[in-house]
C-alpha positions as CSV (number, residue, x, y, z in Angstrom):
1,M,12.0,18.6,-40.2
2,R,9.4,21.0,-38.9
3,D,6.7,18.4,-39.1
4,H,8.9,16.0,-37.1
5,I,9.5,18.7,-34.5
6,C,5.8,19.3,-34.2
7,L,5.1,15.6,-34.0
8,I,7.5,15.2,-31.1
9,A,6.1,18.3,-29.4
10,R,2.7,16.6,-29.3
11,T,4.0,13.7,-27.4
12,F,4.6,13.5,-23.6
13,P,8.0,13.1,-22.0
14,A,6.7,9.8,-20.5
15,D,6.4,8.5,-24.1
16,W,10.2,8.9,-24.2
17,K,10.7,7.2,-20.8
18,I,11.4,10.6,-19.2
19,S,9.9,10.8,-15.7
20,A,11.6,14.0,-14.4
21,F,8.8,16.2,-15.8
22,S,5.4,15.6,-17.2
23,T,5.1,18.2,-20.0
24,W,7.6,19.8,-22.3
25,S,9.1,23.3,-21.8
26,L,10.7,24.9,-24.7
27,T,14.1,24.4,-23.2
28,K,13.5,20.7,-22.4
29,L,12.0,20.0,-25.9
30,A,15.0,21.7,-27.6
31,E,17.4,19.6,-25.5
32,H,15.5,16.5,-26.4
33,L,15.5,17.3,-30.1
34,V,19.3,17.8,-30.1
35,K,19.8,14.6,-28.0
36,W,17.8,12.5,-30.5
37,N,19.6,14.1,-33.5
38,V,16.4,15.6,-34.9
39,V,18.3,18.9,-35.3
40,P,21.9,19.8,-34.6
41,A,20.9,22.8,-32.6
42,V,17.7,24.9,-32.1
43,S,17.1,28.0,-30.0
44,R,14.0,28.3,-27.8
45,E,12.8,31.2,-29.9
46,T,13.1,29.3,-33.1
47,L,11.3,26.4,-31.6
48,R,8.6,28.7,-30.2
49,R,8.1,30.1,-33.7
50,I,7.9,26.7,-35.4
51,L,5.3,25.5,-32.9
52,R,3.3,28.7,-33.1
53,E,3.4,28.7,-36.9
54,R,1.9,25.1,-36.9
55,R,-0.5,25.9,-34.0
56,V,1.1,23.4,-31.7
57,S,0.9,24.2,-28.0
58,W,3.5,22.5,-25.9
59,Q,1.5,23.7,-22.8
60,I,-1.5,21.8,-21.6
61,S,-4.6,24.0,-21.1
62,T,-5.6,22.3,-17.9
63,T,-3.4,22.0,-14.9
64,W,-2.2,18.5,-14.4
65,K,0.8,17.1,-12.6
66,S,1.8,13.6,-13.2
67,S,3.4,11.6,-10.5
68,N,6.8,9.9,-11.0
69,D,6.3,7.8,-7.8
70,P,6.6,4.2,-8.8
71,D,4.2,3.3,-6.0
72,F,1.5,5.8,-7.1
73,I,-1.2,3.2,-8.0
74,A,-0.8,1.3,-4.7
75,K,-1.0,4.6,-2.7
76,M,-4.0,5.8,-4.7
77,H,-5.9,2.6,-4.0
78,R,-5.0,2.8,-0.3
79,I,-6.4,6.3,-0.1
80,L,-9.6,5.3,-2.0
81,A,-10.0,2.4,0.4
82,L,-9.8,4.9,3.3
83,H,-12.5,7.0,1.7
84,D,-14.7,3.9,1.1
85,S,-14.2,2.5,4.6
86,P,-13.0,5.2,7.0
87,P,-11.7,3.9,10.4
88,T,-14.4,3.7,13.1
89,D,-12.1,5.3,15.7
90,G,-10.8,8.3,13.6
91,R,-11.3,10.6,10.7
92,V,-9.8,10.7,7.2
93,V,-8.5,14.2,6.3
94,C,-7.6,14.7,2.7
95,V,-5.5,17.6,1.4
96,D,-4.7,17.9,-2.3
97,E,-1.6,20.0,-2.7
98,F,-1.6,22.2,-5.8
99,G,2.1,22.6,-6.6
100,P,4.0,25.5,-5.0
101,L,1.1,27.8,-5.4
102,N,-1.3,26.9,-2.6
103,L,-3.7,24.2,-1.5
104,M,-6.1,23.2,-4.3
105,P,-9.8,23.6,-3.2
106,T,-11.3,20.2,-2.4
107,W,-14.9,19.4,-1.4
108,I,-13.9,20.1,2.2
109,E,-12.7,23.7,1.3
110,S,-15.8,24.2,-0.9
111,E,-18.1,23.2,1.9
112,F,-16.2,25.5,4.3
113,A,-16.7,28.4,1.9
114,A,-20.4,27.6,1.7
115,L,-20.8,27.2,5.5
116,H,-18.9,30.4,6.1
117,Y,-21.4,32.2,3.8
118,F,-24.3,30.4,5.4
119,A,-23.1,31.0,9.0
120,L,-22.7,34.7,8.2
121,N,-26.1,34.7,6.5
122,G,-25.2,37.6,4.3
123,T,-24.5,39.8,7.4
124,D,-21.7,42.1,7.8
125,H,-20.2,41.4,11.2
126,P,-18.3,44.3,12.7
127,S,-15.2,42.2,13.5
128,H,-13.4,39.1,12.4
129,G,-13.9,37.7,16.0
130,E,-17.7,37.8,15.5
131,Q,-17.4,36.3,12.0
132,N,-15.2,33.5,13.4
133,A,-17.6,32.9,16.3
134,A,-20.6,32.6,14.0
135,T,-18.7,30.2,11.7
136,G,-17.4,28.2,14.7
137,A,-21.0,27.9,16.0
138,Y,-22.1,26.6,12.7
139,V,-19.2,24.1,12.4
140,R,-20.0,22.7,15.9
141,W,-23.7,22.4,15.0
142,R,-23.0,20.7,11.7
143,N,-20.3,18.3,13.2
144,V,-23.0,16.9,15.5
145,R,-25.2,16.1,12.5
146,V,-22.8,15.3,9.7
147,E,-22.4,11.8,8.1
148,P,-19.0,10.7,6.9
149,K,-18.4,10.9,3.1
150,T,-17.7,7.5,1.7
151,S,-17.5,5.9,-1.8
152,F,-15.5,8.8,-3.3
153,A,-15.9,8.6,-7.1
154,P,-17.3,5.1,-7.1
155,D,-17.8,5.0,-10.9
156,S,-14.5,6.7,-11.8
157,P,-12.2,4.8,-14.2
158,I,-9.2,5.5,-11.8
159,R,-10.5,2.7,-9.6
160,T,-9.6,0.2,-12.4
161,W,-6.1,1.5,-13.1
162,T,-3.3,-1.0,-12.7
163,E,-0.7,1.4,-14.2
164,Y,-0.4,5.1,-14.2
165,P,-1.2,6.8,-17.5
166,A,1.1,9.6,-18.7
167,K,-1.8,12.0,-19.0
168,A,-4.9,11.0,-17.1
169,A,-6.9,14.3,-17.3
């Protein structure tokens, strides 16, 4: 029975047609095991011990959120098309939301951190106003000279997806 529990713990909820969450929690896995009559009942602590004993981690080591949006692939291709061919009369602004924690750094945010450092040139300005003025001057200078980014991840396998994998990363 413990082997069966560990086998199920190594699967993804999507493998069981569950789209409400993308990874198991101890509570959700325990409920699933009872629902599928693998065990009549199991506590979270017992389940944790079984998994730990067999060195099964129910947590993914990298942060990954799966989408349960049925139109995800179409939306993804639309966004990639915008990156490849931005509108001539406007800009494409991309923000990647990182759960409830904060905004996940994107290349835009990384460039801003680099430009902030470059604009300040290792100096210690006496006020935030002076820091912001130096950064603003650099942003204005750079905006005159910048070329739009196109062909985002041109060789990435995501461009060939026709369905959304349960775990893509």
